[in-house]
Backbone as JSON Lines, residues from 0, in Angstrom:
{"i":0,"aa":"M","n":[0.85,-1.17,0.0],"ca":[0.0,0.0,0.0],"c":[0.9,1.24,0.0]}
{"i":1,"aa":"T","n":[0.67,2.11,-0.94],"ca":[1.51,3.28,-1.07],"c":[0.92,4.45,-0.28]}
{"i":2,"aa":"P","n":[1.75,5.44,0.03],"ca":[1.23,6.61,0.75],"c":[0.14,7.34,-0.02]}
{"i":3,"aa":"T","n":[0.19,7.27,-1.35],"ca":[-0.83,7.93,-2.14],"c":[-2.19,7.27,-1.91]}
{"i":4,"aa":"L","n":[-2.23,5.96,-1.84],"ca":[-3.47,5.25,-1.58],"c":[-4.01,5.57,-0.19]}
{"i":5,"aa":"I","n":[-3.12,5.65,0.78],"ca":[-3.54,5.99,2.14],"c":[-4.12,7.38,2.18]}
{"i":6,"aa":"L","n":[-3.49,8.34,1.48],"ca":[-4.01,9.7,1.44],"c":[-5.35,9.76,0.72]}
{"i":7,"aa":"A","n":[-5.51,8.97,-0.34],"ca":[-6.78,8.96,-1.07],"c":[-7.9,8.39,-0.2]}
{"i":8,"aa":"V","n":[-7.62,7.34,0.55],"ca":[-8.62,6.76,1.44],"c":[-8.96,7.75,2.57]}
{"i":9,"aa":"A","n":[-7.95,8.42,3.1],"ca":[-8.19,9.42,4.15],"c":[-9.04,10.58,3.61]}
{"i":10,"aa":"G","n":[-8.75,11.02,2.4],"ca":[-9.54,12.09,1.79],"c":[-10.98,11.66,1.57]}
{"i":11,"aa":"G","n":[-11.17,10.43,1.12],"ca":[-12.52,9.91,0.93],"c":[-13.28,9.8,2.25]}
{"i":12,"aa":"A","n":[-12.6,9.35,3.3],"ca":[-13.24,9.24,4.61],"c":[-13.62,10.61,5.16]}
{"i":13,"aa":"L","n":[-12.74,11.59,5.01],"ca":[-13.05,12.95,5.45],"c":[-14.24,13.52,4.7]}
{"i":14,"aa":"T","n":[-14.27,13.3,3.4],"ca":[-15.37,13.81,2.59],"c":[-16.68,13.13,2.96]}
{"i":15,"aa":"A","n":[-16.65,11.82,3.17],"ca":[-17.87,11.09,3.55],"c":[-18.39,11.55,4.91]}
{"i":16,"aa":"A","n":[-17.5,11.71,5.88],"ca":[-17.92,12.19,7.2],"c":[-18.46,13.61,7.12]}
{"i":17,"aa":"G","n":[-17.85,14.44,6.27],"ca":[-18.32,15.81,6.1],"c":[-19.69,15.88,5.48]}
{"i":18,"aa":"V","n":[-19.94,15.05,4.48],"ca":[-21.26,15.04,3.84],"c":[-22.31,14.55,4.83]}
{"i":19,"aa":"Y","n":[-21.97,13.56,5.64],"ca":[-22.91,13.07,6.65],"c":[-23.28,14.19,7.63]}
{"i":20,"aa":"L","n":[-22.3,14.95,8.07],"ca":[-22.57,16.03,9.01],"c":[-23.29,17.21,8.35]}
{"i":21,"aa":"L","n":[-23.08,17.42,7.07],"ca":[-23.79,18.49,6.37],"c":[-25.29,18.25,6.33]}
{"i":22,"aa":"L","n":[-25.72,17.01,6.45],"ca":[-27.14,16.68,6.39],"c":[-27.84,16.81,7.73]}
{"i":23,"aa":"E","n":[-27.13,17.22,8.77],"ca":[-27.72,17.38,10.09],"c":[-28.46,18.72,10.19]}
{"i":24,"aa":"R","n":[-29.2,18.92,11.28],"ca":[-30.0,20.14,11.44],"c":[-29.31,21.2,12.29]}
{"i":25,"aa":"S","n":[-28.31,20.85,13.04],"ca":[-27.6,21.8,13.88],"c":[-26.55,22.55,13.05]}
{"i":26,"aa":"L","n":[-26.52,23.87,13.21],"ca":[-25.57,24.66,12.43],"c":[-24.12,24.36,12.8]}
{"i":27,"aa":"M","n":[-23.86,24.0,14.04],"ca":[-22.48,23.65,14.42],"c":[-22.05,22.34,13.76]}
{"i":28,"aa":"R","n":[-22.97,21.4,13.61],"ca":[-22.63,20.15,12.91],"c":[-22.46,20.41,11.42]}
{"i":29,"aa":"I","n":[-23.26,21.31,10.89],"ca":[-23.1,21.68,9.48],"c":[-21.75,22.34,9.27]}
{"i":30,"aa":"L","n":[-21.33,23.18,10.22],"ca":[-20.02,23.81,10.15],"c":[-18.91,22.77,10.2]}
{"i":31,"aa":"A","n":[-19.02,21.8,11.1],"ca":[-18.01,20.74,11.18],"c":[-17.99,19.92,9.89]}
{"i":32,"aa":"G","n":[-19.17,19.66,9.33],"ca":[-19.25,18.93,8.07],"c":[-18.62,19.7,6.93]}
{"i":33,"aa":"L","n":[-18.84,21.01,6.89],"ca":[-18.22,21.84,5.85],"c":[-16.7,21.79,5.96]}
{"i":34,"aa":"M","n":[-16.19,21.88,7.15],"ca":[-14.74,21.84,7.35],"c":[-14.16,20.47,6.95]}
{"i":35,"aa":"L","n":[-14.81,19.39,7.38],"ca":[-14.31,18.06,7.04],"c":[-14.38,17.79,5.54]}
{"i":36,"aa":"A","n":[-15.5,18.14,4.93],"ca":[-15.67,17.89,3.5],"c":[-14.67,18.71,2.69]}
{"i":37,"aa":"S","n":[-14.47,19.96,3.06],"ca":[-13.53,20.78,2.29],"c":[-12.09,20.29,2.45]}
{"i":38,"aa":"N","n":[-11.72,19.88,3.65],"ca":[-10.37,19.35,3.84],"c":[-10.19,18.03,3.09]}
{"i":39,"aa":"G","n":[-11.23,17.2,3.08],"ca":[-11.16,15.95,2.32],"c":[-11.02,16.19,0.83]}
{"i":40,"aa":"V","n":[-11.79,17.12,0.3],"ca":[-11.7,17.43,-1.14],"c":[-10.34,18.03,-1.47]}
{"i":41,"aa":"N","n":[-9.83,18.9,-0.6],"ca":[-8.5,19.47,-0.83],"c":[-7.43,18.37,-0.85]}
{"i":42,"aa":"L","n":[-7.54,17.43,0.08],"ca":[-6.58,16.33,0.12],"c":[-6.68,15.46,-1.13]}
{"i":43,"aa":"L","n":[-7.9,15.16,-1.55],"ca":[-8.08,14.38,-2.78],"c":[-7.54,15.12,-4.0]}
{"i":44,"aa":"F","n":[-7.71,16.42,-4.02],"ca":[-7.22,17.21,-5.14],"c":[-5.69,17.19,-5.22]}
{"i":45,"aa":"L","n":[-5.05,17.28,-4.06],"ca":[-3.58,17.23,-4.05],"c":[-3.07,15.83,-4.39]}
{"i":46,"aa":"V","n":[-3.8,14.8,-3.95],"ca":[-3.39,13.43,-4.29],"c":[-3.52,13.21,-5.8]}
{"i":47,"aa":"A","n":[-4.6,13.74,-6.39],"ca":[-4.82,13.56,-7.83],"c":[-3.83,14.37,-8.66]}
{"i":48,"aa":"A","n":[-3.2,15.37,-8.06],"ca":[-2.26,16.23,-8.79],"c":[-0.97,15.49,-9.13]}
{"i":49,"aa":"G","n":[-0.7,14.4,-8.46],"ca":[0.5,13.65,-8.79],"c":[1.5,13.64,-7.64]}
{"i":50,"aa":"P","n":[2.63,13.0,-7.87],"ca":[3.62,12.88,-6.8],"c":[4.29,14.22,-6.51]}
{"i":51,"aa":"A","n":[4.83,14.3,-5.31],"ca":[5.54,15.52,-4.92],"c":[6.83,15.62,-5.72]}
{"i":52,"aa":"G","n":[7.27,16.82,-5.93],"ca":[8.5,17.04,-6.69],"c":[9.25,18.22,-6.14]}
{"i":53,"aa":"L","n":[10.18,18.7,-6.93],"ca":[10.97,19.86,-6.54],"c":[10.14,21.13,-6.67]}
{"i":54,"aa":"A","n":[10.62,22.19,-6.11],"ca":[9.95,23.48,-6.21],"c":[9.95,23.93,-7.68]}
{"i":55,"aa":"P","n":[8.87,24.55,-8.15],"ca":[8.8,24.97,-9.55],"c":[9.61,26.24,-9.79]}
{"i":56,"aa":"I","n":[10.92,26.06,-9.89],"ca":[11.83,27.18,-10.11],"c":[12.36,27.08,-11.53]}
{"i":57,"aa":"V","n":[12.46,28.22,-12.19],"ca":[12.96,28.25,-13.57],"c":[14.41,27.78,-13.58]}
{"i":58,"aa":"G","n":[14.73,26.93,-14.52],"ca":[16.09,26.44,-14.66],"c":[16.28,25.02,-14.2]}
{"i":59,"aa":"Q","n":[15.27,24.44,-13.54],"ca":[15.37,23.05,-13.12],"c":[14.76,22.15,-14.18]}
{"i":60,"aa":"D","n":[15.02,20.85,-14.03],"ca":[14.5,19.88,-14.97],"c":[12.97,19.86,-14.9]}
{"i":61,"aa":"P","n":[12.26,20.09,-16.01],"ca":[10.78,20.14,-15.98],"c":[10.12,18.83,-15.58]}
{"i":62,"aa":"E","n":[10.83,17.71,-15.72],"ca":[10.25,16.41,-15.36],"c":[10.21,16.19,-13.85]}
{"i":63,"aa":"Q","n":[11.03,16.93,-13.11],"ca":[11.14,16.7,-11.67],"c":[10.42,17.74,-10.83]}
{"i":64,"aa":"I","n":[9.92,18.8,-11.44],"ca":[9.26,19.83,-10.63],"c":[7.79,19.51,-10.42]}
{"i":65,"aa":"A","n":[7.24,20.01,-9.36],"ca":[5.83,19.81,-9.03],"c":[4.98,20.83,-9.78]}
{"i":66,"aa":"D","n":[3.75,20.46,-10.06],"ca":[2.82,21.36,-10.73],"c":[2.26,22.34,-9.68]}
{"i":67,"aa":"P","n":[2.47,23.65,-9.84],"ca":[2.02,24.6,-8.82],"c":[0.52,24.92,-8.9]}
{"i":68,"aa":"L","n":[-0.16,24.59,-10.0],"ca":[-1.57,24.95,-10.16],"c":[-2.48,24.28,-9.13]}
{"i":69,"aa":"P","n":[-2.37,22.96,-8.9],"ca":[-3.24,22.36,-7.86],"c":[-2.99,22.94,-6.47]}
{"i":70,"aa":"Q","n":[-1.75,23.26,-6.17],"ca":[-1.45,23.85,-4.87],"c":[-2.08,25.23,-4.73]}
{"i":71,"aa":"A","n":[-2.04,26.01,-5.8],"ca":[-2.66,27.34,-5.77],"c":[-4.17,27.23,-5.64]}
{"i":72,"aa":"M","n":[-4.76,26.25,-6.31],"ca":[-6.21,26.07,-6.22],"c":[-6.63,25.61,-4.83]}
{"i":73,"aa":"V","n":[-5.83,24.77,-4.2],"ca":[-6.15,24.33,-2.84],"c":[-6.01,25.5,-1.87]}
{"i":74,"aa":"L","n":[-5.02,26.34,-2.04],"ca":[-4.89,27.52,-1.18],"c":[-6.1,28.44,-1.33]}
{"i":75,"aa":"T","n":[-6.58,28.61,-2.55],"ca":[-7.78,29.41,-2.77],"c":[-8.99,28.77,-2.11]}
{"i":76,"aa":"A","n":[-9.11,27.45,-2.2],"ca":[-10.22,26.74,-1.57],"c":[-10.17,26.87,-0.05]}
{"i":77,"aa":"I","n":[-8.98,26.91,0.51],"ca":[-8.84,27.08,1.96],"c":[-9.37,28.45,2.38]}
{"i":78,"aa":"V","n":[-9.05,29.47,1.61],"ca":[-9.52,30.83,1.93],"c":[-11.05,30.9,1.82]}
{"i":79,"aa":"I","n":[-11.61,30.3,0.79],"ca":[-13.06,30.32,0.61],"c":[-13.74,29.55,1.74]}
{"i":80,"aa":"T","n":[-13.17,28.43,2.14],"ca":[-13.73,27.65,3.24],"c":[-13.67,28.43,4.55]}
{"i":81,"aa":"L","n":[-12.6,29.18,4.76],"ca":[-12.48,30.0,5.95],"c":[-13.59,31.05,5.99]}
{"i":82,"aa":"A","n":[-13.85,31.7,4.86],"ca":[-14.91,32.72,4.8],"c":[-16.28,32.1,5.03]}
{"i":83,"aa":"A","n":[-16.55,30.95,4.41],"ca":[-17.83,30.28,4.6],"c":[-18.0,29.81,6.04]}
{"i":84,"aa":"S","n":[-16.93,29.36,6.65],"ca":[-16.99,28.91,8.05],"c":[-17.26,30.08,8.99]}
{"i":85,"aa":"A","n":[-16.65,31.22,8.71],"ca":[-16.89,32.4,9.54],"c":[-18.35,32.83,9.43]}
{"i":86,"aa":"L","n":[-18.91,32.79,8.23],"ca":[-20.32,33.15,8.04],"c":[-21.22,32.17,8.78]}
{"i":87,"aa":"L","n":[-20.96,30.88,8.67],"ca":[-21.79,29.88,9.34],"c":[-21.66,29.98,10.86]}
{"i":88,"aa":"L","n":[-20.47,30.3,11.35],"ca":[-20.27,30.47,12.78],"c":[-21.04,31.68,13.29]}
{"i":89,"aa":"A","n":[-21.04,32.77,12.54],"ca":[-21.8,33.95,12.92],"c":[-23.31,33.66,12.9]}
{"i":90,"aa":"M","n":[-23.76,32.91,11.9],"ca":[-25.18,32.55,11.83],"c":[-25.57,31.66,13.01]}
{"i":91,"aa":"S","n":[-24.71,30.74,13.37],"ca":[-24.98,29.84,14.49],"c":[-25.03,30.62,15.8]}
{"i":92,"aa":"Y","n":[-24.12,31.54,15.98],"ca":[-24.09,32.34,17.2],"c":[-25.34,33.21,17.31]}
{"i":93,"aa":"R","n":[-25.73,33.83,16.21],"ca":[-26.92,34.68,16.22],"c":[-28.18,33.86,16.45]}
{"i":94,"aa":"S","n":[-28.25,32.7,15.86],"ca":[-29.39,31.81,16.08],"c":[-29.47,31.38,17.54]}
{"i":95,"aa":"F","n":[-28.33,31.12,18.14],"ca":[-28.32,30.74,19.55],"c":[-28.74,31.9,20.43]}
{"i":96,"aa":"Q","n":[-28.34,33.12,20.08],"ca":[-28.75,34.3,20.85],"c":[-30.25,34.51,20.79]}
{"i":97,"aa":"L","n":[-30.84,34.35,19.61],"ca":[-32.26,34.63,19.43],"c":[-33.17,33.52,19.93]}
{"i":98,"aa":"E","n":[-32.8,32.26,19.67],"ca":[-33.71,31.16,19.94],"c":[-33.24,30.21,21.05]}
{"i":99,"aa":"G","n":[-32.01,30.32,21.49],"ca":[-31.51,29.43,22.53],"c":[-30.95,28.13,22.0]}
{"i":100,"aa":"H","n":[-31.0,27.91,20.69],"ca":[-30.43,26.72,20.06],"c":[-30.03,27.09,18.64]}
{"i":101,"aa":"D","n":[-29.3,26.2,18.01],"ca":[-28.86,26.5,16.64],"c":[-29.44,25.52,15.63]}
{"i":102,"aa":"E","n":[-30.61,24.97,15.94],"ca":[-31.28,24.05,15.03],"c":[-31.92,24.84,13.89]}
{"i":103,"aa":"V","n":[-31.87,24.27,12.7],"ca":[-32.52,24.88,11.54],"c":[-33.98,24.46,11.54]}
{"i":104,"aa":"A","n":[-34.87,25.44,11.53],"ca":[-36.31,25.15,11.57],"c":[-36.82,24.75,10.2]}
{"i":105,"aa":"D","n":[-37.94,24.03,10.2],"ca":[-38.58,23.67,8.93],"c":[-39.17,24.92,8.29]}
{"i":106,"aa":"D","n":[-39.02,25.01,7.0],"ca":[-39.61,26.11,6.25],"c":[-41.07,25.77,5.98]}
{"i":107,"aa":"V","n":[-41.95,26.76,6.13],"ca":[-43.38,26.53,5.95],"c":[-43.69,26.12,4.51]}
{"i":108,"aa":"E","n":[-43.07,26.8,3.56],"ca":[-43.31,26.48,2.15],"c":[-42.81,25.08,1.8]}
{"i":109,"aa":"D","n":[-41.69,24.67,2.38],"ca":[-41.19,23.32,2.13],"c":[-42.15,22.27,2.66]}
{"i":110,"aa":"A","n":[-42.76,22.54,3.81],"ca":[-43.72,21.6,4.37],"c":[-44.94,21.48,3.47]}
{"i":111,"aa":"I","n":[-45.39,22.59,2.9],"ca":[-46.54,22.56,1.99],"c":[-46.2,21.75,0.74]}
{"i":112,"aa":"V","n":[-45.03,21.99,0.19],"ca":[-44.61,21.24,-1.0],"c":[-44.49,19.76,-0.69]}
{"i":113,"aa":"R","n":[-43.95,19.42,0.48],"ca":[-43.82,18.02,0.86],"c":[-45.18,17.36,1.0]}
{"i":114,"aa":"R","n":[-46.15,18.05,1.65],"ca":[-47.49,17.48,1.79],"c":[-48.16,17.3,0.44]}
{"i":115,"aa":"R","n":[-47.98,18.25,-0.47],"ca":[-48.58,18.14,-1.8],"c":[-47.95,16.98,-2.57]}
{"i":116,"aa":"A","n":[-46.64,16.81,-2.42],"ca":[-45.97,15.72,-3.12],"c":[-46.43,14.37,-2.57]}
{"i":117,"aa":"E","n":[-46.6,14.28,-1.27],"ca":[-47.06,13.03,-0.67],"c":[-48.5,12.72,-1.08]}
{"i":118,"aa":"A","n":[-49.32,13.76,-1.22],"ca":[-50.72,13.55,-1.63],"c":[-50.85,13.52,-3.15]}
{"i":119,"aa":"D","n":[-49.76,13.78,-3.86],"ca":[-49.73,13.8,-5.31],"c":[-50.71,14.83,-5.88]}
{"i":120,"aa":"L","n":[-50.68,16.03,-5.3],"ca":[-51.53,17.12,-5.76],"c":[-50.72,18.09,-6.6]}
{"i":121,"aa":"S","n":[-51.39,18.73,-7.53],"ca":[-50.71,19.76,-8.32],"c":[-50.88,21.09,-7.62]}
{"i":122,"aa":"S","n":[-50.14,22.07,-8.07],"ca":[-50.18,23.39,-7.48],"c":[-51.51,24.06,-7.79]}
{"i":123,"aa":"E","n":[-51.95,24.96,-6.9],"ca":[-53.19,25.69,-7.13],"c":[-53.06,26.66,-8.3]}
{"i":124,"aa":"A","n":[-51.85,27.12,-8.56],"ca":[-51.64,28.08,-9.63],"c":[-51.67,27.41,-11.0]}
{"i":125,"aa":"Y","n":[-51.52,26.11,-11.03],"ca":[-51.5,25.39,-12.29],"c":[-52.88,24.82,-12.56]}
{"i":126,"aa":"V","n":[-53.48,25.24,-13.64],"ca":[-54.78,24.72,-14.04],"c":[-54.61,24.1,-15.41]}
{"i":127,"aa":"E","n":[-54.93,22.82,-15.51],"ca":[-54.8,22.15,-16.79],"c":[-56.03,22.44,-17.64]}
{"i":128,"aa":"L","n":[-55.79,22.99,-18.82],"ca":[-56.89,23.35,-19.71],"c":[-57.31,22.15,-20.54]}
{"i":129,"aa":"T","n":[-58.6,22.08,-20.81],"ca":[-59.09,21.04,-21.7],"c":[-58.71,21.39,-23.13]}
{"i":130,"aa":"P","n":[-58.7,20.45,-24.06],"ca":[-58.31,20.77,-25.44],"c":[-59.17,21.84,-26.07]}
{"i":131,"aa":"E","n":[-60.46,21.95,-25.68],"ca":[-61.31,22.98,-26.25],"c":[-60.98,24.36,-25.71]}
{"i":132,"aa":"A","n":[-60.51,24.44,-24.48],"ca":[-60.25,25.72,-23.85],"c":[-58.83,26.22,-24.07]}
{"i":133,"aa":"Q","n":[-57.98,25.44,-24.7],"ca":[-56.61,25.89,-24.93],"c":[-56.58,26.96,-26.01]}
{"i":134,"aa":"P","n":[-55.7,27.91,-25.88],"ca":[-55.65,28.99,-26.87],"c":[-55.2,28.48,-28.23]}
{"i":135,"aa":"D","n":[-55.74,29.09,-29.26],"ca":[-55.41,28.74,-30.64],"c":[-54.22,29.58,-31.06]}
{"i":136,"aa":"T","n":[-53.09,28.97,-31.22],"ca":[-51.89,29.73,-31.56],"c":[-51.71,29.9,-33.05]}
{"i":137,"aa":"E","n":[-52.37,29.08,-33.85],"ca":[-52.18,29.18,-35.3],"c":[-52.88,30.4,-35.9]}
{"i":138,"aa":"S","n":[-54.02,30.8,-35.31],"ca":[-54.74,31.95,-35.87],"c":[-54.49,33.21,-35.05]}
{"i":139,"aa":"G","n":[-53.41,33.23,-34.3],"ca":[-53.08,34.43,-33.52],"c":[-53.88,34.55,-32.25]}
{"i":140,"aa":"G","n":[-54.42,33.47,-31.74],"ca":[-55.14,33.49,-30.48],"c":[-56.63,33.73,-30.64]}
{"i":141,"aa":"R","n":[-57.14,33.8,-31.82],"ca":[-58.58,34.02,-32.03],"c":[-59.23,32.7,-32.4]}
{"i":142,"aa":"A","n":[-59.5,31.87,-31.38],"ca":[-60.04,30.53,-31.65],"c":[-61.48,30.59,-32.17]}
{"i":143,"aa":"G","n":[-62.27,31.51,-31.69],"ca":[-63.66,31.57,-32.11],"c":[-63.88,32.39,-33.36]}
{"i":144,"aa":"D","n":[-62.82,32.95,-33.91],"ca":[-62.92,33.82,-35.08],"c":[-62.97,32.97,-36.35]}
{"i":145,"aa":"A","n":[-64.08,33.0,-37.06],"ca":[-64.21,32.24,-38.31],"c":[-64.09,33.19,-39.48]}
{"i":146,"aa":"R","n":[-62.94,33.25,-40.07],"ca":[-62.74,34.16,-41.19],"c":[-63.21,33.55,-42.46]}
């Protein structure tokens, strides 16, 4: 077993644990899931970039230097994850101040959509027209007009 395989398995495990935590209702668990998933994806990205090499300095053998692009992209992803984590932490703190917990509440509209889907009902705004009542598009919308 090579170190690359171990790193790939570790990255997969981090990503899987992060996705599991992202599906929870507590904002702190969502934050932990975001951190785990992002670190797992960053690790997988660096593993997929290839073996480690020399520093990318001009004048060295191009076959032995490391590709700097994946490293730069992972650094950018780290900064973005830091900003998203700060936002989620602020949201969790504010939710705890207002409600005493950081649980995400059910959305009223989502509950209505879920009940309609379970009952297999269509939306009230959607009315299916009968073939006789559908607009006539060939004559410019004048279905009753007999020229």
